[in-house]
C-alpha positions as CSV (number, residue, x, y, z in Angstrom):
1,M,-16.6,-1.4,25.0
2,E,-18.1,0.4,27.9
3,V,-19.9,3.3,26.3
4,I,-20.9,6.7,27.6
5,K,-24.4,7.9,27.0
6,M,-24.6,8.8,23.3
7,N,-27.0,10.1,20.7
8,T,-28.9,7.5,18.7
9,Y,-29.5,7.5,14.9
10,K,-31.5,5.6,12.3
11,T,-29.7,4.2,9.3
12,S,-30.8,7.1,7.1
13,Q,-29.7,9.6,9.7
14,I,-26.2,8.2,10.3
15,A,-25.8,7.9,6.5
16,A,-26.6,11.6,6.1
17,I,-24.1,12.5,8.8
18,A,-21.4,10.4,7.2
19,G,-22.2,11.6,3.7
20,I,-22.7,8.0,2.4
21,H,-25.6,6.0,1.0
22,P,-27.6,4.0,3.6
23,N,-26.7,0.8,1.7
24,T,-23.0,1.6,2.4
25,V,-23.8,1.7,6.1
26,R,-25.2,-1.8,5.8
27,L,-22.1,-2.9,3.9
28,Y,-19.8,-1.5,6.6
29,E,-21.7,-3.6,9.1
30,E,-21.5,-6.7,6.9
31,W,-17.8,-6.2,6.4
32,G,-17.1,-5.7,10.1
33,M,-16.1,-2.1,9.6
34,I,-18.5,-1.0,12.4
35,S,-19.9,-2.6,15.5
36,K,-23.1,-4.5,15.3
37,P,-25.9,-2.0,16.1
38,E,-28.7,-2.8,18.5
39,R,-32.1,-3.2,17.1
40,Q,-35.5,-2.0,18.1
41,K,-38.4,-4.4,18.5
42,N,-39.5,-3.6,14.9
43,G,-36.0,-4.6,13.6
44,Y,-34.7,-1.2,12.8
45,R,-31.1,-0.6,13.6
46,I,-30.0,1.9,16.3
47,F,-26.7,3.6,15.7
48,T,-24.7,5.8,18.1
49,D,-21.9,8.3,18.1
50,L,-19.5,5.4,18.3
51,H,-20.7,4.2,14.9
52,V,-20.3,7.7,13.5
53,M,-16.6,7.7,14.5
54,Q,-16.1,4.1,13.2
55,I,-17.6,5.1,9.8
56,K,-15.3,8.1,9.7
57,L,-12.3,5.8,10.5
58,A,-13.4,3.3,7.7
59,R,-13.6,6.1,5.2
60,Y,-10.1,7.3,5.9
61,A,-9.0,3.7,5.4
62,F,-10.8,3.2,2.1
63,Q,-9.4,6.4,0.6
64,T,-5.9,4.7,0.3
65,E,-4.9,3.8,-3.2
66,I,-1.9,1.7,-2.4
67,L,-2.6,-2.0,-2.8
68,Q,0.8,-3.6,-2.8
69,N,2.8,-5.2,0.0
70,G,-0.2,-5.7,2.2
71,L,-0.8,-2.0,2.9
72,K,-4.4,-2.1,2.0
73,K,-5.1,-5.1,4.2
74,K,-3.2,-3.6,7.1
75,I,-5.2,-0.4,7.2
76,I,-8.4,-2.3,6.9
77,K,-7.3,-4.4,9.8
78,V,-7.0,-1.2,11.9
79,V,-10.7,-0.6,11.4
80,Q,-11.7,-4.2,12.1
81,T,-9.6,-4.3,15.2
82,T,-11.2,-1.1,16.4
83,T,-14.6,-2.7,15.8
84,K,-13.7,-5.5,18.1
85,G,-12.9,-3.0,20.9
86,D,-9.1,-3.2,20.9
87,I,-8.2,0.4,20.2
88,D,-4.7,0.1,21.7
89,Q,-3.9,-2.6,19.1
90,A,-5.4,-0.6,16.4
91,I,-3.1,2.3,17.2
92,I,-0.1,0.0,17.1
93,I,-1.1,-1.4,13.7
94,T,-1.6,2.2,12.4
95,E,1.9,3.2,13.5
96,E,3.3,0.1,11.8
97,Y,1.4,1.1,8.7
98,I,2.9,4.6,8.8
99,E,6.4,3.1,9.1
100,Q,5.8,0.9,6.1
101,L,4.5,3.9,4.1
102,Q,7.7,5.8,4.9
103,Q,9.7,2.8,3.7
104,E,7.7,2.6,0.4
105,R,8.3,6.4,-0.1
106,Y,12.1,5.8,0.4
107,N,12.0,3.0,-2.2
108,A,10.2,5.1,-4.7
109,E,12.6,8.0,-4.2
110,E,15.5,5.6,-4.6
111,A,14.0,4.2,-7.9
112,I,13.7,7.8,-9.2
113,K,17.4,8.4,-8.4
114,I,18.5,5.2,-10.2
115,V,16.6,6.1,-13.3
116,Q,17.9,9.7,-13.3
117,N,21.5,8.3,-13.1
118,I,20.8,6.0,-16.0
119,L,19.4,8.9,-18.0
120,A,22.5,11.0,-17.1
121,G,24.8,8.1,-18.3
122,D,26.2,7.5,-14.9
123,D,27.2,3.9,-14.3
124,D,28.1,2.3,-11.1
125,N,30.9,-0.2,-11.8
126,N,31.0,-1.6,-8.3
127,I,30.3,-5.3,-8.7
128,V,28.4,-7.1,-5.9
129,S,27.8,-10.8,-5.7
130,M,24.7,-11.7,-3.7
131,K,22.7,-14.9,-3.4
132,R,18.9,-14.9,-3.6
133,K,18.4,-15.1,0.1
134,E,20.8,-12.2,0.7
135,V,18.9,-10.1,-2.0
136,S,15.6,-11.1,-0.4
137,D,16.7,-9.8,3.0
138,Y,18.5,-6.7,1.6
139,L,15.5,-5.5,-0.5
140,N,12.8,-6.9,1.8
141,I,11.3,-8.9,-1.1
142,S,10.1,-12.4,-0.5
143,M,12.0,-15.3,-2.2
144,D,8.7,-16.3,-3.9
145,T,8.4,-12.8,-5.4
146,L,11.9,-12.9,-6.7
147,R,11.2,-16.3,-8.3
148,N,8.0,-14.9,-9.8
149,W,9.7,-11.9,-11.3
150,E,12.3,-14.1,-12.8
151,M,9.8,-16.7,-14.1
152,N,7.9,-13.8,-15.8
153,G,11.0,-12.6,-17.5
154,L,11.4,-9.3,-15.6
155,I,15.0,-10.2,-14.7
156,Q,17.5,-12.9,-15.8
157,I,20.0,-13.8,-13.2
158,K,23.4,-15.5,-14.1
159,R,24.4,-18.6,-12.4
160,K,27.8,-19.8,-11.1
161,E,29.2,-23.1,-12.2
162,N,27.7,-24.7,-9.1
163,G,24.2,-23.6,-10.2
164,Y,23.7,-20.9,-7.6
165,R,22.2,-17.6,-8.8
166,V,24.5,-14.5,-8.4
167,Y,22.9,-11.1,-8.3
168,T,25.1,-8.2,-9.5
169,N,24.8,-4.4,-8.8
170,N,22.9,-3.9,-12.0
171,D,20.5,-6.7,-11.0
172,I,19.9,-4.9,-7.6
173,K,19.2,-1.6,-9.4
174,R,16.7,-3.4,-11.8
175,L,14.9,-5.0,-8.8
176,K,14.6,-1.7,-7.0
177,I,12.9,-0.2,-10.1
178,I,10.6,-3.2,-10.4
179,R,9.7,-3.0,-6.7
180,A,8.8,0.6,-6.9
181,L,6.7,0.1,-10.1
182,R,4.9,-2.9,-8.6
183,C,4.0,-0.8,-5.5
184,A,2.7,1.9,-7.9
185,N,0.3,-0.8,-9.2
186,Y,1.9,-1.4,-12.6
187,S,1.3,-4.8,-14.0
188,L,4.1,-7.3,-14.5
189,G,3.3,-7.1,-18.3
190,A,3.7,-3.3,-18.4
191,I,7.0,-3.5,-16.5
192,L,8.3,-6.3,-18.7
193,R,7.5,-4.2,-21.9
194,M,9.5,-1.3,-20.5
195,L,12.5,-3.4,-19.3
196,T,12.5,-5.3,-22.6
197,K,12.8,-2.1,-24.6
198,L,15.6,-1.0,-22.3
199,S,17.5,-4.3,-22.7
200,Q,17.2,-4.3,-26.5
201,N,18.5,-0.7,-26.7
202,P,20.5,0.7,-23.8
203,D,19.9,4.2,-25.3
204,T,16.1,3.8,-25.1
205,D,14.4,6.9,-23.9
206,I,13.2,5.6,-20.5
207,L,10.8,8.5,-20.3
208,E,8.7,6.9,-23.1
209,A,9.4,3.3,-22.5
210,L,6.8,2.4,-19.8
211,N,3.7,1.8,-21.9
212,T,0.5,0.6,-20.1
213,P,-2.9,-0.1,-21.8
214,E,-4.3,2.8,-19.8
215,S,-1.7,5.5,-20.4
216,N,1.9,6.2,-21.4
217,E,3.9,7.1,-18.4
218,D,7.5,7.0,-17.4
219,I,9.1,5.5,-14.4
220,I,9.8,8.8,-12.7
221,S,6.2,10.0,-13.1
222,A,4.9,6.6,-11.9
223,C,7.1,6.9,-8.8
224,D,6.1,10.5,-8.3
225,R,2.4,9.4,-8.4
226,L,3.2,6.7,-5.9
227,I,4.9,9.2,-3.6
228,A,1.9,11.5,-3.8
229,S,-0.4,8.6,-3.0
230,I,1.8,7.5,0.0
231,N,1.8,11.1,1.3
232,A,-2.0,11.2,1.1
233,S,-2.3,7.8,2.8
234,E,0.1,8.9,5.6
235,R,-1.9,12.1,6.2
236,N,-5.1,9.9,6.5
237,A,-3.3,7.5,8.9
238,H,-2.3,10.4,11.2
239,K,-6.0,11.5,11.2
240,M,-6.9,7.9,12.1
241,I,-4.5,7.9,15.0
242,K,-6.0,11.1,16.4
243,L,-9.5,9.6,16.0
244,L,-8.5,6.4,17.7
245,Y,-7.1,8.3,20.7
246,K,-10.4,10.3,20.8
247,M,-12.4,7.0,20.8
248,K,-10.1,5.7,23.5
249,M,-10.9,8.7,25.7
250,L,-14.7,8.5,25.1
251,F,-15.3,4.8,25.1
252,K,-13.7,2.4,27.6
């Protein structure tokens, strides 16, 4: 980057400005979250206004709580790409990240509706017949993930006489619920316990069926919590885009 004349700071000074511990500044440098600072003859690091903005960007990124579907990796990649000087690419990745967040929010809202319909006793009798590849494309879930969920007992798919798996409408509903709960960071074991109770007794109170070691929460509240986390992450992402454009203006 071609940098305009900027203020310079010691490690302790930039840490105080950012509101973090000096050791965190060093960690950000080690992780590639900020550009390598120049050093004085005595070895002390010299930070600039650019580093202040990079730390701010990194803090926005680290505040996200969504770990599934590569979202955490993607937002960290924004920071690392910025550190390498490619702000335009960082903006593109952030915009892709926001689009993915919006899709995850739609998935969580859809899962809530499915559960609400189950609780209301509504049943969709429309029968669909889809192969695994079709389901993978339709739900944007990898084939390996579908296999993993089946191997772990989250879902049992019937087979035709020729051995091919056939996914029904109820299977699709179940997968949508699993997808939302996985994005909400529920373990496969917690989801399996909830689904097993539901399978053993269709009249199971779903609002009490999802039991994790940490807390007793239902599918709807889990998805609500996920949506709140997505909304917070999206707000941070928009702040990051504003900051990236500001950096683009100041540093060429």
